[in-house]
N, C-alpha and C positions, 0 to 999 in steps of 0.2 A: 451460635454455631461453634461445635468443638470436634477436633480430630479425635478419632477413637483407635484407629490402627492404619500403619503403613507397611507395605511389603513391596520389595524391590528386588529385581533380578537383573543383573549385568547393566546397572544405572551407575555410570561414571566409575568410581572406585569400588563399588559394591558388586559382588558375584551373586550373593544370595542373604538378603537380610529382611528382618521384619520386627516391628516394634508397636507394642500398645502404648497409646498416648492417653495419660489421664488427666483429670482436672487439676488446678493449682498450678505451681510453677514448676516446670520441668526445665533442668539445666543439661544441655548436651555438652559433655566435657571430653577433652581429648588434645593431644599436642598438634601443633600447627601442621596442616597438610594431611591430617589423618581422614578427612572427609566429613567433618561436622556439618558444614554448611550444605554439602550435597544432599544430606538428610533432609534439610528443610526445602532445598530447591526441588526435591522429588515430590513434596507435598503441593508446592506451588505448580509445579509442572503438571500434576495429575488434575489440578483444578482448570488450568488455562491452556495446557498443551504448548505449542509453539510460541504463543505470545508471552510466556513466562521465561523465555530463554533469551540470553544475551547473544548467542550464536545461533547454530542451526541444529537440526535433529541429529546430525552426524556426531555432535559433541556429546550426546547423550549415552550413546551405547558404548560400553566398556571395550576398549582397545582389544582386538582379537575375537570379539563375539559377534554373532550374526543378528541378535536381536536383544531387546530390553523389554522388561515387563514392569509395569508400576500399578499398584492396587492402593487405594486410599478409601478408607471407611470414616464417615463422619455423621454427626448428629445436627440437624438444623430444624428450628421451629417444631420440636416434637417429633420429627420424622428421621428414619435412618436412610442413609444414602451410601452408595458404593460405586466408585469409578474405577474402572480398568483400562489401561492402555497398553498397547504393545507396538514397539517401534522395530521395524525389520530392515536390515541392510539388504538392498537389492542392487546389484551392480556397483556403482560408485556413489550411490546416494542412499540416504535413509528415508523411509516413508513411514506413515501410520498405518499399521495392519489391523489394528482394532482399537475402538474407542467406544465405550459403552458406561452410561449412567444408569444404575438401578435405584429406583426410589419408590416411595409410597404410591405415586401416581403411575408407575409403569417404568418403561425403559426408553431411553433416548439413545440413538446411536449416530456415530459420525463425529468426527473431531469438531467441526464447525458448530453443529447443533449442540453438542455438549458444552462447549465454551459459552454459547449464547444462553443456554438453560441456567449454568452455574451463574452467569452474571445477572440473569434475572432473579435467581435465588437471593443472591447475596447484595443485590442492587449496586454492583460495582464491577467494572471489568479489571483487567489485570493491572493496568496503570493506577487505577484508584486502589486497588488491594495494596500495592507497594507504598502508595502515598499515606494509606491510613493505618493498615495493620502490619505490615512487613517491611521493617527496618533492615534493608540489606547490608552486607558487609561493605564498608567503605562508603556508604550513603547516609551516614548519621546526620551530616550537615546539609542534606539535599534541599530541605525546605528553607533552611535560614541563608543558604547560598543563593537561593533562587531570587529572581527580581520581584518586586511587589506584583507585577501583572502575572508573572508566572505562578506565583504564590496564590494570588487571586483566583486564577483558573483552577488550579489544583484544589483549593478548598471548596469553590463553588461547586465544582464537579462532585466532590465527596458529598457535599450537603445538598445535592440535587437542584442547585440554584442554576447550573448550567443549562438545564431543560427551560427554565423561564427565559433566559437570554436566547435560546434557539426559538422558543415561540415568539419572543418580540422580534427576532430577525424574520421569522416566517410572516409575522403581521406586517413588518416593514416591507418586505417583498411584495405582499399581497397589496398593501398600499401603493407601492410603486407601479405594480400591474394594474390595479384600478385607474390610477392616474393616466398610464398610457391608454388605457381603453376609453376613459372619459375624454381626454384630449382628442383622440381618434374621432369619437361619436360627435363631439362638438364641432369639430372640423367639417365632418359630413354633413351636420346639420346647417351650418352656415353655407355650405355649397348648395345644398338643396333649396334653402330660402333664396338664394340669388337666382337660381334656375327658375322658381316660381315667379319672381319678379319680372324676369325677362319674358317668359311665356305670357303673363298677363298684359304686358305691354304691346303685344302683337295683335290683339283685337281679333282673336281667332274665330268667334261666332260669325262677325260681319264678313270676313273672308270666305267662310264656308258658305253663306247664303249666296253670295255673288257667283262663286264657282258653281253651285248647283243649279243657278238660273242659265248660265251659259252651257251647261250640260244638256238642258232640256231643248235648247235650241238646236244644238248639234245632233241630238238623237232623232228629231223631227225631219232634218234633212237626209239623214242616213236612212230613215224609214221610207221616205219618198224615192229616193234613188234605188233602194232595194227593191221597191214595187216595180218600178220601170225596168230594172234589171231582170225581174222574173218574167215580165211580159215578153221582153226580147228573147229570153231563153226559151219560151214556150213557141215563138215563131221559129227559132232556130232548130228546135227539136222537131216541129212539124216538117220544115224543109229537109232536115237530115233524115226523117222517116220516109219521105217520098224518094230520097236519093238511096237510101238503105234498101227500100222495097225493090226499085228497079234494078240496083246492083245485085240483090238477092236473086230476082227473076233471072238476070243474066248468068249468075253463078249456077243456078239450078238447070238452065238450058245447057250450059256448057258441061255441067256434070252428067245430064241425061244423055247428050251427044257422045261424051266420052263412054258412058255406060254401055251405049248401043255398039260402039266400036269394039269394047272390051268383050262383049257377049259374042259378037261375030268371031272375034279372034279365038275365044275359048272354045266355041263350037267346032271351028275348023281344026283346033289342035287336039281336041278330044276324039274327033273322027280319025284323025292320023294315028292317035294312040290306039284306037280300036283295031286299025288295020295291023299294027304292030303286033298286038296282042293276039290276034288270029293267026299270024304267021309263028309266033312263039309257041302257040297251043299245039300246033302242027308238028314243030320240031320236038317237043316234049313227047308226043306220041311216038315218034321215031325212037327217042332214047329209051322208053319203055319196053319197046320190042328188043332192043340189044340187050337190056338188063335181064329180060327173061331168058335169053339164050346164055348169057354168062352164069346165071343161076344154075341152070340145068347142067352146065359143064362142071362147075364146082361141086355140085351134088354127087356127080359121078365119082370124083376124086375122094370125097369124104365118106363114101359109102352110106349116105343118109337117104331114107326113102323120101323124104319131103324137107322143105325149108320152114317149117313151122316153128314157133317159138318153143313150144313143148319138146321137139325133137333136138333142137339146138341146145336147150337147157340140160336136158337128159345126157347128151354127150359131154357137155361141159362138166357136169358132176361126176361123169365116169373119168374124164381126164383129171379131174382134181383129186379124186380117190387114188388113182394110179400114181399121181405126182407125189402125193403125201406119203404113200408108201416108199417110193423110190428116195425120197428126200431123207426119210427115217433111217433107211438102210445106208444111205450116202453119209449122213452125219455120224452114225455109229461107226462106219468104216473109217471115216477121217479122223474120228476120235481115236480109234484104235491104233491107225496108222502113226498119228502124231504122238501118241504115248509111247508106242514102241521106238519110234525114231528118237524121242526125247530120252528115253531110258538108255538107249545105245549111246547117244551123245554124252550122257552123264557118266555112264561106265566108262567111255574112252577119256572123258576128263578126269575121273577118279583115277584111272590107271596113269594118266599123266602127272597128276598130283603126287601119286604115291612114288613114281620114278623120281621125280624131283625132290621128294623128300628123302628117298634113299641116296640120291646123289649128294644132297646137302649133309646127311648122316656121314657119308664117307668122307666129305670134305672136312667136316667138323673133327672126324677121328684123325685125319692127318694133321689138322691144327693142333690137336691135343697131343699127339706124338711129338710134333715139333716143339711145343711148349715143354713137354716133359724132357726132351733132349736139352733145351736151352737151360732149364732148370737144374739138370744134372751137371752141365758144364759149369753153371754158377755155383753149384754146391761144392765142386772141387776147389773153385777159387776162393770161396768163403772158408773152407777148411784150412786152406794154406795161410789165408790171412789170420785166422784165429791162432795158428801155430806161431806165427811171427809175433802176434800181440802177447802170447803167453811167454815167449822168449824175453820180449822187451821188459814185461812186468817182473819177471825173475831176476833180471839184471838189476832194476830199480830196487827190488826187495833185498837183493844182495848189497846194495850200496848202504843200506841201514844197518848192516851187521855190525860196523865199527861206529855208528853214529850214537850220540849221548841220549837219543830218544828213539822210541819205536816209530814205525810208520804209522802216520795218523796224528802224530804229536809235534810235528815240525812247526806249525803255525803259533802254538804256545811258545815253543822254544824261541822262535824269532821275536815275539812280542817281549819276552824276557830279556833277550840280548840287546834289543833296541831300547829297553827301559834302562838297562844297566849302563848303555852307552850314553844315554841322555843324562843320566846321573852324573857319569864321570865328567862328561862335557860341562855341566853346570859346576861341579866341584872345580875343575880346572879353571873355568872362567872367574869363579870367586877368588880362587888362589892368585890367578894373575891380576885381579884388581886389588888385592891385599899387598901383593908384591910391589905394584905400582906405587901404592900409597905409602908404603915402607920406605921405598927409594927416595921419594919425595920428602919424607920427614928426615931421612938420614942426610939427604943433600942440603937441606935447610940447616940442620944442626951443624954440619961441617962448615957451611958458609958463616954461621955466627961465630964458630970457633976461630975460623981463620980471621975475620974482621976484628975481633977483640971487644967490639962494642955493638950495641943494639943500633941498627940502623934507624930506628924511629924515636927511642927516648935517649940514645947516646950513653946508657949506663953500661959498665962493664959486663961481660957476659961469663967471666969466670964464676964457677959455682952454679951457673944456670942450669935448671933441669934439663933444657934441651941439650946443653953441651955434655952434661954427666951421662945422658942416656944415648950417647953416640955408639958405644960398644954394644949395648943391647940392641940398637936398632940395626947395627951391622949383622948381630947374630940372626935377628928376625929375617933379614933380607936373604941370608944364607939358607935359613931353614925353609923359607918359602920358595927359594929357587930349586931346593932339593924336592920339595913336595910337587912343584910344578913338573920337574922331569918325571917324576914317578907317575903322576896323572897323565902326562902325555904319552908315556910308555903304555899305560893301562888303556887309554883311549884307542891307541893303534891296535893293541891286542883285541879290544872289544869290536872294532871295526871288522877285523878279521873274522871274529867269532859271528859278527851279523851276516858277514858275506857268506860264510859256510852255512848258517841257518837259512839264509835266503835260497841257497843252492838245494838244501833239503826240502824247502817248501816248494820250489819248483819241481823237484823230482816227485815229491808227494802229489803235486797238482797233475803231473803227467801220469803218475800211477792211477789216479782217479779216472783221467781221461781213458787210460788203456783198459781199465776195469769196465767203464761204460762201453768202450768200443768192443770188448770181449763179449759183453752180454748182449750187444746188439748182433755181433756175428753169430752167436749162438742162436738167437731168435731166427735170424736168416737161414742158418743152416736147417734148423728144424723146419722152417717154413718151405724151403727148397725140397727137403726130404719128402715132406707131405705132398708137395705139387707133383713131384715125379710119380709117386705112388698112385695118386688120385687121377691124374691125366692119363696114365697108361691104362688103368682100369676103365675110365670113361671111353678111351678109343676103342677098346675091345667091345664094349656095350654097344657103342654106336654102329661098328661094323656088323654085328649080329642084327641089329635093328634094320640095318640097310638091306641085309640079305632077306629078312622077313617081309619088308616093304616091296621088294622087287618081285618075291614070289606072289603076293597079292595083287600086284599091278598086272602080272600075266593072267591070273585068274579073270580080272575085270575085263581085259582085253577080248578073251574068249566069250565072255558072256555078252560083250557089247556086239561081236559079230553075229551071234545067234539072234539078238533082238533086231539088228538091222535086216537080216534075212527075213524074218517074220513081218517087219515093216514093209519090205518090198512086195510081198505077197498080198498084204492088205491093200497097197497102193493100186495094184492090179484091178481089185475089186472095186475101188474108188472110180477108176477110169471107165470101167463097164458101166456103172451106175450113171455116171455123168454122160455117157453116151446115150443111155435111155432117156435122160432128161432132155436132151437136145432133140431126139426123135419125137418125143411127146410135145415138145415146143414146136416143131414144124407142123404136126397135126392139128395143134390148137391154132396156129395161124391160118391153116385152110378153113378151119371152122370159123375164125374171125372173118375171114374173107366173105364166107356165105352170109354170115350176119350182117355185114356191111353192105353187101350187095342188096339183100332184103330190106335193109334200112334206107338205102339209096333209091330204090323203087318206090318205097312208100312215100319218100319225100318227093319224089317226082310227080307221083300222082296227086299228091297234096298241092304241089306247085301249079299243076294243070288245072285243078279244080279252082284254085284261088284266082288264076288268070281268066277263066271262064266268067267267074262271078264279077271280076272287075270290068270285063267287057261288057257285061250286062248293065252294071251300074253306070258306066258311061253312057250307054245308049239311053238310059233313063234320064240322066243329068241333061243330056243334050236335048231331049224333048222338052224338059221344064225350061231350059235357056231360050229355046225358040218361043215359047209361050212369053217369057219375060221380055224378049226382044221386040215382040209385037207390041206389048204394053208400053215399053220405052219409046217407041217411035210415035205412038199416040200421044204421049205426054209432051214429046218434043214439039209436035205440031201446036199443042194448046199453049205452051210457053211462049212460042214465037209470036203469037197474038197479043199477049200481055205487055210487050215492050213499047213505051209511048216517049219520044225523045223531046217532044215540047213541054210535057210536064217536068222532065229532068232539067231543062233550061230554066224554067220559072223558079224551081226549087233551088237551084244553084245561086240566083239572084238574091232571093228572099235570105238564104244563109249568109251571104256576104254582107248584107246590111245589118243583120242581127250580130254578127260577130265583130263588126266595126264598133257598134254601139257599146257592146258588153266590154270590149277591149278598153274603151275609154272610162266607162264607169268603174270597172273592177281595178283597173291599173292606175287611174288618176284620182277621179272624184272620192270614191269610197275610202280607198287608203288614207287620203288627206283627212277626210271626216273622222275616220276611225282614230287616227293618230291624235287629232283634236280632242276626241272623247277620251282616249287613254290619258292624255296628258291631264285633262281636267278631273278624271277619276283619281289619277295619281295624286294631283294636288289636294283634291277633297280627302283621300286617304291619309295623306300627310297631316292635313289639318286635323283630322279625326284622331290621328295618333298622338298629335300634340295636345289635344284636349284630353285624351286618355292619360298620356303622360303627366299632364297637369294635375289630373285627379290623383294619379299614383303619388306624385311628388308630394301632394298636400297630405295623403295618408301617411306616406314615409315620414314627413315632417312631424305629424303628430306621434308617431310610433318612437322617433328618434328623441323627441322633447320628453316623452315619458321616460326612456331609457336614460337620458342625461340626468334627469332629476333622480332617478334610482341610483345611478352611478355616484352623483353627488352625496346622496345619503349614505351609500355604502362607504365611500371614501372617508366620511366623517367617522363612521363607526369604526373602521380599520385603524385610522389614526387614533382614536380614542383607545383601542385594544392595544395597539403598539405602546402607547405611553403608559397604559395600565401595567402592562407585564414588565416594562422598565421600572416604573414606581414600585410594583410589588417586589421586584428582584432587590431594588435598593432597600426597600424596607425589611424584607427577610434577611438580607445580608447585614443590615444594621443590628437587627436582632441577634443574628448569629455571632456577630462581631462582639456585642456585649456579653453574651453567654461565654464565648470563647475566651475573651480577656478575663472574665472572672475566674473561669476553670484554669486558665494559664497562670494567673497569679496565685491561685490556690496551690497549684503544684510548684510555682516559683517560690512561694513561702515555705514550701516543705524542703526544697533541695537547696535553698539559698539561705535558710535561717541563720541569723546572727552574721551574715556577710555585709559587705559594704553597698549592697543594692536593696532598693525598697520595693520597687514594683516594675511592672511591664505595661506599656501602652501599645494597644493594637487599634489603628485607625481603620476608617471605612474602606480603605483600599488595601487592608491587611499589611500595612507597612508597620514594622516592629521597632520599638525604642525601649531600651533599658535605662531606668533612673538609679543613680546612686543615692544614698541616704541623704547626701547633701544637695540633692536636686539636680545634679549634673546628668544631662541626657547623653546617653551613648548608643551608637549603631551596634547591633549584635556581632558585626564583624571586628569590632574594637576589643571583644573579650578574648580572653585566652584560649588556646585550643581546647583544654579540658573544659572551661566554662562554656565555651560555644557548643561543644558536643552536648553537655549536659542540658543546655538551654534548648537545644533542638530536640533532644528526648523530651523534655517537658512540653514543647510545643506539640509533637506527635501524639503524646499521651493526652493532652487536652483536647486534640481533635478527636481522638478515639472516643473519650468520653462524651463530647459533644454528639457525636453520630449515635453512641449507644443510648443516650437519654432522649435524644430527639426522636429515635425510632420507637422508644418506649417499651422495649421488650418484646414488641411483636415478631421481630427477625433479628436475633442476636447476631452481633458482629462476629466475624472469624476470629480465631485466637490472636492475641497480641504476641508478634514474633520479633524478636530482637537478635540479629546475628552479629556477634562480636561487637557489642555496643561500648566495651571498655577500651577499644584501641587507642583513643585520645584521651582517656581519663587517667589521672594519677590516683594514688591509694586513697586520698581524702574524697575524690569525686566518685569512686567506685562505692564507697559507703553510702553517699547520698543517692546513687543509682539503685542501691539495694532498697533504701527507703522509698524510692519512687515506685519499685515494683511492689513492695508491699502495700503501698498506698492504692495502686490500681487493684490489686487483689482484694483489699477491704472494700473497695468501691463496687465490687460484684463482677470483675472481670473473670470469668470461669477457667480460662486457660491461658497461660502465658508460657511460651516457648523462648529459651534463651540459648544461644550458642556461645560458649565462652570457656576459657580455661583459667579464669580468675577464681581463686580460692574463696574469696569473700562471697561471690555470687553463688558458688557452690554451696557454701554454708547457709545461704538462705533459700535453698531449693526445698520443695515438697517431693519431688522425684529426680533422681540422677540417672543419667544414661551415659555410658561410657564408650567412645569410639576409638578403635585402634587399627593401625594398618600393618600388615605383615611385610617386613622389608624384603622378603624373598619373593612372594608372589605379587606384592604391591596392590593387594586387595584388602578392603576394610571391612571389619565386622562391628556389630553393635550389641551392647548388652546392658541391662539395667543392674543398678547396684544400689547398696544402701550407704548412708553417709559415712559410718565408722570405716567400711571397706575402701571407699573412695579416699577418706582422709588419709588412710595408711598409704594408700597408692600414692597419693600426692606427696606425703612425706619422703616416700622412697625416691620419688622423681626429684 
């Protein structure tokens, strides 16, 4: 496997970078902190995603960016692959927004699936990758510092021996599982055999025969008593039949006698009803005569010739036609009246509105006049204020006539005066200091002169420079005192000048204020003049508009009066039409009265006819009832002859005897016998169940015995498999240890040639021992820092060779990556590392990537890549360079 191209955006220090990666030894060169390692971390991250990070996805994205993109292209086993990843900042955390692997067999999407596919291609996960091919910065001594157990796990996993241990553990777990099942089945088998023995000791067949004999005897007794019970029931049924027959005859006799009385009662009631119906029929005849008279009277009022349905319908139709005409005329008249009244109201409302608007116009005109008057008054006040301000401004301008500067330059003059005053004060302070020092030196010289000797050394002071300089120091004191007086006078003068300048600045400030106020007064004067003019014009326009509105209102009122008069005329027509409708309703009510009387007469005739039919029906019914009455009386006499009291007494005695016998048999004898039978049947069922259970237990025993035999055989096979996996792992590990020890010593001879060390021993548990040429054995930890680092690099290269040769070229390993391998190496050891790299290249490692700033490694490179970081933007860039260019750059550094 070889990397061919890496492209990154916003990945750690890189904003936008891409690089073609070639075969051979590529050295990535640059100063510390420039981002060299981040370039290789991008390749590692592209392959394994978050599993390749020491931190979180948040650490991947460049500070200030919203997302990062990484694209890695590589060749593996003859196929070309490309992995694209995009990390996006969402809220306060980073997530994988895209992860796609494109290869010869299609696409794989999703971070987890891509990581699994990469692991399958390379036959190693991220941890195995860093243990085999990627020596990360600061982890040069990782394998040598690991415990033998840790080293064993690392190397076994790389050599795929960890799977054999997994298989052995699985076989062991399976063995334990088989043992658990076998133990459980053996326990069940022992329990079943004990149950079978207990059942066989109970002699179930003999118990079954005895119980069946007892059951036959009980069944015969039950059959005998049930036969006698049936005979008793027959006698009881016969006696009950006789009693029921006599009871039924008595009931029928009572029913017939009751029916006779009921028929007599109904006949009498119907005859009374027929008399009532006759009386009602007579009354209805009288009502019909009265109705005929009423109909004649109403016909005369309605001017109808007769009360036929045709005549009444014709008159109704005429009324309906006339009513429709009146209602049409009435609707039209009401609409006209309402319309005219509405128009009159609207005209009145419009007139009121116009008058209101006219009044508002006049009030607004008055307000405008008042505003104009107020503005005129304010105008005079502002003109007076403006004149006062102009006078004050002229006074200030006059004050600058004798001033050393023009109006507007007072501030500069004040700064100049203050600066001069400050300089004079500094000069005065310096002069006073010099004067003080001169006086002190003069006093010291005078003291020495008066003493005659030095107070410290005791030597005479005659001729001393201090004494000889007294006259000069006195002159200096006088000169400085004179200068001080001059400067004090100058300071006082400058103070007065500063005060005068301050007054000018104050006057200038007031002049600026007056100028601003004058401009404001001018603006207000112009505003008030405009207000007076516009308000008076507006008042005139509003009064004229008010006159026009009042004139229009008068016209609207006259039009409203005319429309109201027309509406009153139409209202009279409406009242006339409503009166016609009322008259038509009265005539229709009389017509309704005729129709009602006619309907009432017809109903009365129908009622009388129905009563006559009902009276005839009652007569027919009574004739039939009298015939039934004769038949019932005859049946009553026949039933009276069938009642026999002696037969009833005999039947009661026979029933009592049968009931007594049945009570004893059914309540005492048969329940006891049946209980005995049920108990025997239950016991027989239990024995049969025990016999069936015994057969089932024997069958179950046979099945379990077969199952136990099979489990024992499986347990032996799984145990054999477990030990086989363990033996195979130990054998393969021993082979790999032998090969790895040979390769390690080959590499060791290369990097430690002519040193004090002779060889390395690697035991079966991957324990490492270094032997000196005198035979002394050393632990790797006893080596110096540089030797230990070089030793570890030799071990990593030997493991890489072992994996590559073991795979036999079918799936080449990833590039050999060394990140800052020279950190712990001195100059001599770096040259040996160069030899080691060249040896790995000669042994067929297609691509070796080294991150380093060591010049000697740079010289051994086939391809040079330089990484630089911009100190202003803190962003890294990458570029390929040739050896002379890079050598020149290194010389400049």
